[in-house]
N, C-alpha and C positions, 0 to 999 in steps of 0.2 A: 392431445396436449403435449407440448414439447418437454423434453427431459430438463431437469434442473440445470444441468451443465450448459444447456443451450440458451438459457434465459439471462439476459442482461436486465437487472431490475431497474436500471436507470434509463432504459431506452424502451419506448413504447413499441410493442411487437408490430411487425409488418402486417397489414391487413390484406394486401394484395399478393397472393401466392405467386411467386415467380417474377414479380415486378422488379425491374432493375432500378436502383437508386440513381438519381441524377448526381452529377459531381457536386452541386451545391448541397444536396442532402448528405452526401458522404463527408464533405467539408464541415458541415454543421455538426454532425455526430463527433467528428474528430476534435474539433475545437471545443465543443461542449465538454467532452471528456477531459481535455486539458484544463479547462476552467474548474470543473468539479473536483478534480484531483489536486487542485492548486498548483499544477505545473505552470499555469499562468496565474500569478498571484493577484489577489484583490488590489485594485488601484493601478496595476501595471498598464503601461501604454502598449497598445496593440499595433503592430505594423502589418498591414495586409500583404505587403510584398514579402516580408520575412516569413509569415505564415504560409504563403503560397509556395515559397521555396522549400520550406520544411515539409509540407504535406504534398508537394508536387501537384498543385492545382493552380489554375490561372486566376487572375485578379477578379473576374466576374463571379465565379462560384464562391470565392472567399468573401466577397462583399455581400452576396446574397445570404451566405451562412451567418455573417455578422449581423445583418439586419434581422434575421430570424431570432438570433440569440438576444438581440436588444428587446424583442417583444417579450422575452422571458425574464427581462431585467438582469441578465447575466453580463451584458455588454452595454456601455453607454457611449453614445455619440455626442461629443461636446461641441460647444459653439465655435471653438477655434479649429474645428474639423478634425481634431484628434479623436482617437477611439481608445477607451480604457476598459479593463475588466472591472465590472461593478464592485465597489466595496460593499461590505456588510456592516450595517449600523445596528446598534442594540435595539432601537425601535423597530427595525425591520424584522428582527428575530421574533419579537413579540407578535408582530402582525402575521408573520409566517406561521407560528405555532397556534395562534388563535384560529387561523383559517384551517390549518391541518386538523386541529381538534374536531371541528365541526364536520369537515368533509370526510374524515376517517370514520367518525361515528355513523354518518349516513351510509358510507360504503359497507361497513361491517353489518349494519342493519339490513341492507339490501341483500348482501351475500348470504347471511345466515338464513334468511327466509327461503332461499332457493338452493342452498348447497346440498349436494348429494353426500352420501356416506363416504364415497371414494374421495371427494374433494376435501372433506374434513380430515380423513386419514392422511391425505397428501400434505395438507397444511401442518398437521401434528408431527409428521415425520421430518420436517425441514431441519429441526435442531438435533437430529440423531447424531450428526457428525461433530458435535461440540467436543467430546473427549479427544477425538483424533486431532482436531485442529489445535486444541490446547497443547497437546504433546508436541505438535510441530511448531508451536509458537506463531501460528498463522493468524495474526490480528485481522488482516484484511479479509481472510476467509470467514472469520466469525461475523464481521460486519456484513459480508455478502449474504450470509444466512438471514440476518436481521431484515435486510431489504427484500430478500426473496419471500420471506414470510408475509410482509405487508403487501408486496406487489402482487402476490397471488390473489389477494382479495381485490386489489385495484382492477386486475384483469377480469375477474369473474363476477364483479358486481353488476355487470350488464347495463351500465350507463356510460356510454363512450365519452361524454363530456366530463363526467366525474373521474373516469379513468385518466383522461388526458391531464386534468388539473392535478391529480394526485401524483402522477409521474413527474410533472414539472416540479412539484413541491419536494418530492423525494430526492430529486437531483440537488436542489438547493440544500436540503438537509445533509446530504452526503458531503457537500462542500464545507458546510459548517463543521462536520465531524473532522475533516482534514485539518481545519484550523484550530480545533480545540483538543483533539484526542492526545492522550499521553502515550498511546500505542502499547498500553499495558494489557497483555493477553488475558490475565485473570479478570481485569475490569470489564473487558469486552465479553468474556465468557459469562460473567454475571449479568451483563445486559441481555445477552442472548437467553439465559435461563429465566430472566424476569418476565418472559412471555408465557410462562407456564400457567398463570391464572387466566389468561385470555384463552388458552387452549382448553382448560377445564370448563370454562363457561360455554365454549363452542360445543364441546362434547355433550354438555347438559342441555344444549339448545335453549339456553336461558338468555333471552334477548336483553332483559333489564340488567342482569349481572354482567353480560358482555359489554354493554354500553358503559357501565361503571368502570370496568377494568380498562377499557380503551382510554377513557378520560384520565384515569390515574396514571396509566402508562405514558401517555403523551405529556401530561403535566410534569411528571417526574423527569422526562427527557429534557423538557424546557428548563426546569430548575437547574439541572446539571450543566447545561450549556451556558446559561446565564451566569452561573457561579464561576465557570471557567473563564468567561470573558471578563468578569469583574476582577478575578484574581490576576489576570494578565494586563488589564488596562487601568483600573482605578489607581493602582500604585503610581503610575506615571502621569496620569492626566487629572487626578483629583476626582471630586464627586461628579458623577454623570447623571443627568436627568433620565430616569428610566421609568417607562410606563409599565407598571407591573401587569403580568398576565392575569386575566380574570378567571381564576380557577372555578368560580361558581357559575360561569356562563353556561346556559343550557340552550339547546335548540328549541 
């Protein structure tokens, strides 16, 4: 298993050892990272020529990359032939977290049933660097620990379709964080520490308790994000129709 430092939690690990990525795949990862970090803002028009010049790729790999990103709903091809970064609507956040809730519960259930003691210890050690990152004021580093924690389970649940789906969802979640985060190091540290009940349930090998903690954790994240969006948008556009997240939904 690779070292933590070598893992990008927003990028599905390579399955073919030594295989070289095509230019289209390299362009896909580069543009996707720009979208997830909001370097390309939601709703912004995309110029394939400008991207090609910036990333030093030709038009063909850029177009192939954009088509792939459109399948993840990160890019939209409009009828007037323009291309934009997909905006994020409140209803989509509800749909995203509803899906994430059920997929994560399944992934954790599968993972707990086969996780070795060393895998459990590896998971539990991910947040050991919280004090060091807080002292350094490294908000992004704390966020990285959060995604490393969840992505370990995505990788090790041994269902490739589930893994792919959760990696795509985690990327969109990262994008939402960039749109809503206050960049407060203590807030992000508290978020990292909030995984402690999940770790306790894992150590206890208590599947029912773990399922409950995962549901509570994801629901709380949803509530915080929705409140942030409401604080930023309702003041300027008035009442918005919001489909509330069904916290009582069960698989």
